[in-house]
LUMMARPA-548036 format. One record per residue (C-alpha): residue number from 1; residue in three letters; x, y, z. Coordinates in nm, 3 decimals. Layout:
SITE pos code      px      py      pz
SITE NUM  ala       X       Y       Z
...
end
This chain:
SITE pos code      px      py      pz
SITE   1  met   3.003   3.032  -2.251
SITE   2  pro   2.839   2.747  -2.448
SITE   3  arg   3.003   2.499  -2.213
SITE   4  leu   2.870   2.690  -1.911
SITE   5  ile   2.520   2.690  -2.058
SITE   6  phe   2.546   2.315  -2.120
SITE   7  val   2.655   2.250  -1.760
SITE   8  leu   2.376   2.467  -1.621
SITE   9  ala   2.125   2.288  -1.841
SITE  10  ile   2.241   1.949  -1.715
SITE  11  leu   2.220   2.069  -1.355
SITE  12  gly   1.874   2.207  -1.421
SITE  13  leu   1.754   1.876  -1.560
SITE  14  ala   1.897   1.693  -1.261
SITE  15  ala   1.723   1.932  -1.022
SITE  16  cys   1.392   1.883  -1.200
SITE  17  lys   1.435   1.508  -1.189
SITE  18  glu   1.480   1.516  -0.813
SITE  19  gln   1.169   1.724  -0.750
SITE  20  pro   0.896   1.516  -0.581
SITE  21  gln   0.567   1.487  -0.764
SITE  22  asn   0.212   1.438  -0.648
SITE  23  ala   0.012   1.146  -0.779
SITE  24  leu  -0.293   1.351  -0.875
SITE  25  ser  -0.242   1.566  -1.181
SITE  26  thr  -0.575   1.745  -1.146
SITE  27  glu  -0.786   1.894  -0.869
SITE  28  glu  -1.098   1.727  -1.006
SITE  29  asn  -1.244   1.448  -0.796
SITE  30  gln  -1.102   1.111  -0.893
SITE  31  thr  -1.159   0.746  -0.807
SITE  32  ile  -0.862   0.618  -0.610
SITE  33  met  -0.810   0.256  -0.510
SITE  34  ala  -0.547   0.089  -0.295
SITE  35  leu  -0.527  -0.280  -0.380
SITE  36  phe  -0.347  -0.514  -0.141
SITE  37  ala  -0.332  -0.882  -0.052
SITE  38  his  -0.441  -0.875   0.313
SITE  39  pro  -0.621  -0.661   0.566
SITE  40  asp  -0.342  -0.459   0.737
SITE  41  asp  -0.120  -0.426   0.425
SITE  42  glu  -0.240  -0.069   0.383
SITE  43  ala  -0.097   0.026   0.724
SITE  44  val   0.250  -0.128   0.706
SITE  45  thr   0.310   0.033   0.366
SITE  46  gly   0.206   0.377   0.495
SITE  47  val  -0.061   0.399   0.225
SITE  48  ser  -0.344   0.422   0.480
SITE  49  ser  -0.246   0.779   0.567
SITE  50  leu  -0.248   0.870   0.199
SITE  51  leu  -0.599   0.730   0.159
SITE  52  ser  -0.711   0.952   0.444
SITE  53  lys  -0.558   1.254   0.272
SITE  54  tyr  -0.728   1.179  -0.059
SITE  55  ala  -1.064   1.131   0.113
SITE  56  arg  -1.028   1.467   0.293
SITE  57  glu  -0.962   1.627  -0.044
SITE  58  gly  -1.296   1.497  -0.172
SITE  59  his  -1.187   1.203  -0.385
SITE  60  asp  -1.375   0.872  -0.403
SITE  61  val  -1.140   0.638  -0.217
SITE  62  tyr  -1.150   0.258  -0.188
SITE  63  leu  -0.943  -0.011  -0.021
SITE  64  ala  -0.959  -0.347  -0.201
SITE  65  ile  -0.825  -0.665  -0.041
SITE  66  ala  -0.759  -0.983  -0.238
SITE  67  thr  -0.755  -1.248   0.036
SITE  68  asn  -0.977  -1.308   0.336
SITE  69  gly  -0.679  -1.351   0.570
SITE  70  asp  -0.817  -1.676   0.709
SITE  71  leu  -0.473  -1.825   0.785
SITE  72  gly  -0.340  -1.530   0.986
SITE  73  val  -0.358  -1.711   1.320
SITE  74  asn  -0.199  -1.546   1.624
SITE  75  ala  -0.193  -1.689   1.975
SITE  76  his  -0.297  -1.368   2.150
SITE  77  ala  -0.621  -1.347   1.948
SITE  78  gly  -0.730  -1.705   2.011
SITE  79  ile  -0.916  -1.728   1.679
SITE  80  pro  -0.867  -2.047   1.476
SITE  81  ala  -0.794  -2.048   1.104
SITE  82  gly  -1.097  -2.050   0.879
SITE  83  asp  -1.427  -1.867   0.850
SITE  84  ser  -1.426  -1.719   1.201
SITE  85  leu  -1.090  -1.553   1.140
SITE  86  ala  -1.195  -1.436   0.793
SITE  87  thr  -1.504  -1.275   0.947
SITE  88  lys  -1.297  -1.101   1.213
SITE  89  arg  -1.050  -0.967   0.957
SITE  90  ala  -1.334  -0.835   0.742
SITE  91  glu  -1.460  -0.648   1.050
SITE  92  glu  -1.111  -0.510   1.109
SITE  93  ala  -1.087  -0.391   0.748
SITE  94  ala  -1.421  -0.213   0.786
SITE  95  cys  -1.296  -0.054   1.108
SITE  96  thr  -0.987   0.072   0.926
SITE  97  cys  -1.194   0.228   0.648
SITE  98  thr  -1.412   0.401   0.906
SITE  99  his  -1.106   0.558   1.070
SITE 100  leu  -0.968   0.666   0.731
SITE 101  lys  -1.313   0.801   0.636
SITE 102  ile  -1.314   0.620   0.303
SITE 103  asn  -1.564   0.383   0.141
SITE 104  pro  -1.623   0.040   0.299
SITE 105  pro  -1.361  -0.219   0.198
SITE 106  val  -1.391  -0.418  -0.125
SITE 107  leu  -1.329  -0.778  -0.016
SITE 108  leu  -1.248  -1.028  -0.291
SITE 109  gly  -1.242  -1.327  -0.056
SITE 110  leu  -0.965  -1.541  -0.202
SITE 111  gly  -0.796  -1.785   0.036
SITE 112  asp  -0.504  -1.654   0.238
SITE 113  gly  -0.173  -1.789   0.112
SITE 114  thr  -0.331  -1.934  -0.203
SITE 115  leu  -0.252  -1.677  -0.470
SITE 116  ala   0.060  -1.858  -0.593
SITE 117  lys  -0.091  -2.208  -0.582
SITE 118  asp  -0.249  -2.183  -0.927
SITE 119  phe   0.056  -2.160  -1.152
SITE 120  thr  -0.117  -1.908  -1.382
SITE 121  ala  -0.274  -1.707  -1.096
SITE 122  ala  -0.603  -1.739  -1.286
SITE 123  pro  -0.835  -1.700  -0.982
SITE 124  leu  -0.667  -1.375  -0.880
SITE 125  his  -0.662  -1.252  -1.239
SITE 126  gln  -1.036  -1.314  -1.279
SITE 127  lys  -1.126  -1.147  -0.949
SITE 128  leu  -0.914  -0.838  -1.014
SITE 129  asp  -1.029  -0.806  -1.374
SITE 130  ser  -1.397  -0.820  -1.271
SITE 131  met  -1.351  -0.570  -0.990
SITE 132  leu  -1.143  -0.321  -1.186
SITE 133  gln  -1.394  -0.322  -1.471
SITE 134  ile  -1.651  -0.198  -1.221
SITE 135  tyr  -1.446   0.073  -1.049
SITE 136  lys  -1.207   0.178  -1.331
SITE 137  pro  -0.989   0.376  -1.088
SITE 138  asp  -0.803   0.687  -1.199
SITE 139  val  -0.525   0.605  -0.954
SITE 140  leu  -0.441   0.249  -0.847
SITE 141  ile  -0.191   0.186  -0.566
SITE 142  thr  -0.054  -0.160  -0.490
SITE 143  trp   0.250  -0.353  -0.371
SITE 144  gly   0.581  -0.310  -0.549
SITE 145  pro   0.750  -0.614  -0.709
SITE 146  asp   0.930  -0.684  -0.381
SITE 147  gly   0.609  -0.747  -0.191
SITE 148  gly   0.749  -0.553   0.102
SITE 149  tyr   0.933  -0.838   0.268
SITE 150  gly   0.883  -1.086  -0.015
SITE 151  his   0.543  -1.235   0.071
SITE 152  met   0.422  -1.431  -0.232
SITE 153  asp   0.062  -1.311  -0.197
SITE 154  his   0.195  -0.955  -0.206
SITE 155  arg   0.410  -1.026  -0.510
SITE 156  leu   0.121  -1.188  -0.699
SITE 157  val  -0.109  -0.893  -0.634
SITE 158  his   0.159  -0.665  -0.777
SITE 159  asn   0.219  -0.891  -1.075
SITE 160  val  -0.142  -0.943  -1.180
SITE 161  thr  -0.238  -0.580  -1.121
SITE 162  his   0.056  -0.469  -1.336
SITE 163  glu  -0.045  -0.720  -1.603
SITE 164  leu  -0.404  -0.594  -1.617
SITE 165  val  -0.305  -0.227  -1.637
SITE 166  gln  -0.066  -0.288  -1.925
SITE 167  asp  -0.318  -0.508  -2.110
SITE 168  lys  -0.675  -0.384  -2.057
SITE 169  glu  -0.813  -0.092  -2.255
SITE 170  tyr  -1.055   0.000  -1.977
SITE 171  leu  -0.750   0.079  -1.759
SITE 172  ser  -0.569   0.286  -2.021
SITE 173  his  -0.635   0.605  -1.821
SITE 174  thr  -0.529   0.452  -1.487
SITE 175  gln  -0.216   0.573  -1.313
SITE 176  leu  -0.051   0.272  -1.149
SITE 177  leu   0.162   0.337  -0.841
SITE 178  phe   0.370   0.099  -0.631
SITE 179  ala   0.417   0.147  -0.257
SITE 180  gly   0.778   0.170  -0.147
SITE 181  ile   0.985   0.238   0.162
SITE 182  asn   1.258   0.494   0.103
SITE 183  ala   1.599   0.333   0.154
SITE 184  asp   1.731   0.656   0.307
SITE 185  arg   1.475   0.635   0.584
SITE 186  phe   1.512   0.259   0.615
SITE 187  ala   1.880   0.313   0.692
SITE 188  asn   1.762   0.455   1.025
SITE 189  leu   1.531   0.167   1.112
SITE 190  pro   1.411   0.228   1.468
SITE 191  glu   1.454  -0.022   1.748
SITE 192  leu   1.159  -0.259   1.755
SITE 193  lys   1.068  -0.462   2.061
SITE 194  ser   0.851  -0.747   1.931
SITE 195  pro   1.009  -1.050   1.758
SITE 196  gly   0.746  -1.056   1.482
SITE 197  cys   0.784  -0.693   1.381
SITE 198  ser   1.162  -0.705   1.419
SITE 199  trp   1.172  -0.991   1.169
SITE 200  met   0.917  -0.845   0.925
SITE 201  tyr   1.056  -0.494   0.910
SITE 202  gly   1.414  -0.617   0.933
SITE 203  ser   1.346  -0.823   0.618
SITE 204  trp   1.187  -0.533   0.428
SITE 205  lys   1.320  -0.460   0.081
SITE 206  ala   1.364  -0.084   0.066
SITE 207  val   1.369   0.114  -0.260
SITE 208  arg   1.643   0.351  -0.374
SITE 209  pro   1.508   0.704  -0.331
SITE 210  glu   1.567   0.810  -0.692
SITE 211  leu   1.315   0.546  -0.804
SITE 212  leu   1.042   0.683  -0.577
SITE 213  asp   0.927   0.958  -0.812
SITE 214  ile   0.593   1.017  -0.640
SITE 215  arg   0.622   1.171  -0.296
SITE 216  glu   0.293   1.269  -0.138
SITE 217  pro   0.312   1.493   0.170
SITE 218  ile   0.066   1.404   0.445
SITE 219  asp  -0.061   1.601   0.741
SITE 220  ser  -0.054   1.485   1.101
SITE 221  ile  -0.429   1.421   1.092
SITE 222  asp  -0.376   1.164   0.816
SITE 223  leu  -0.089   0.996   0.999
SITE 224  glu  -0.299   0.969   1.314
SITE 225  arg  -0.592   0.826   1.118
SITE 226  gly  -0.359   0.575   0.958
SITE 227  ile  -0.227   0.467   1.298
SITE 228  ala  -0.581   0.441   1.436
SITE 229  gly  -0.673   0.225   1.136
SITE 230  met  -0.372   0.000   1.197
SITE 231  arg  -0.488  -0.052   1.553
SITE 232  cys  -0.812  -0.202   1.421
SITE 233  his  -0.618  -0.516   1.323
SITE 234  trp  -0.638  -0.668   1.667
SITE 235  ser  -0.632  -1.029   1.542
SITE 236  gln  -0.290  -0.972   1.384
SITE 237  phe  -0.100  -0.762   1.635
SITE 238  asp  -0.071  -0.777   2.011
SITE 239  glu  -0.014  -0.455   2.205
SITE 240  leu   0.364  -0.466   2.171
SITE 241  glu   0.336  -0.526   1.797
SITE 242  met   0.083  -0.243   1.767
SITE 243  asp   0.336  -0.012   1.930
SITE 244  asp   0.611  -0.134   1.696
SITE 245  asn   0.389  -0.079   1.393
SITE 246  glu   0.321   0.275   1.510
SITE 247  thr   0.694   0.333   1.553
SITE 248  trp   0.750   0.203   1.198
SITE 249  met   0.477   0.425   1.053
SITE 250  arg   0.604   0.736   1.232
SITE 251  ser   0.961   0.664   1.117
SITE 252  met   0.904   0.564   0.754
SITE 253  ser   0.605   0.774   0.647
SITE 254  ser   0.548   1.037   0.913
SITE 255  asp   0.521   1.328   0.669
SITE 256  thr   0.556   1.172   0.323
SITE 257  val   0.425   0.860   0.152
SITE 258  phe   0.669   0.734  -0.111
SITE 259  leu   0.548   0.571  -0.432
SITE 260  arg   0.692   0.456  -0.761
SITE 261  ser   0.502   0.515  -1.083
SITE 262  leu   0.470   0.269  -1.368
SITE 263  lys   0.675   0.397  -1.662
end
């Protein structure tokens, strides 16, 4: 009998460990911020749909973007690198936030592709520190250490955000969450038709499901808002790529957004 009790206890602990958790531990309104490197990061991670959900539940929701995206040149858009492209991408970020029904975007304006050029990442550190002191979010969502498909701007945003949360007293109450794509779902990567999306998503670094301890269910309204927000990023995706992004979003985060908590 003692051995049976021990086995049942172990099984019970394992079952509890596998139970998905929600990010918000209280029904009280909270300040929630998604912090990414570029306009459009929120869509490809699936986090955009989650922001829509939180806003519908009455939380104060923000999307913060570290770079101005001024190097994201694409032939179909016909916009040269520089200020004109940065302006267009700021407009696209605002369009996304409108579709998600969250606050206007918080744009930090650092140069695209520059976050790793300063070997201490001091410019990014200073910008994030100043911004987070203002908003002091209860929940902060950002890239995981993989940066999705390894983009150095993505990785640096993760790294510096993690550093600030572990160091700054004003963030001691903040729950830090990392976006992740469930490896079980990634195993069934859908067929993608555009070369750009095929490369990007084919290079994605999925996360073992047992590490994704936060699993937020989303409704169809939030998924559709997320897809509509993704389609704001006209300068980055042509029509075929838009369709591929939608396929990715419907396959990887159609009903659940997967996150990993800082422990």
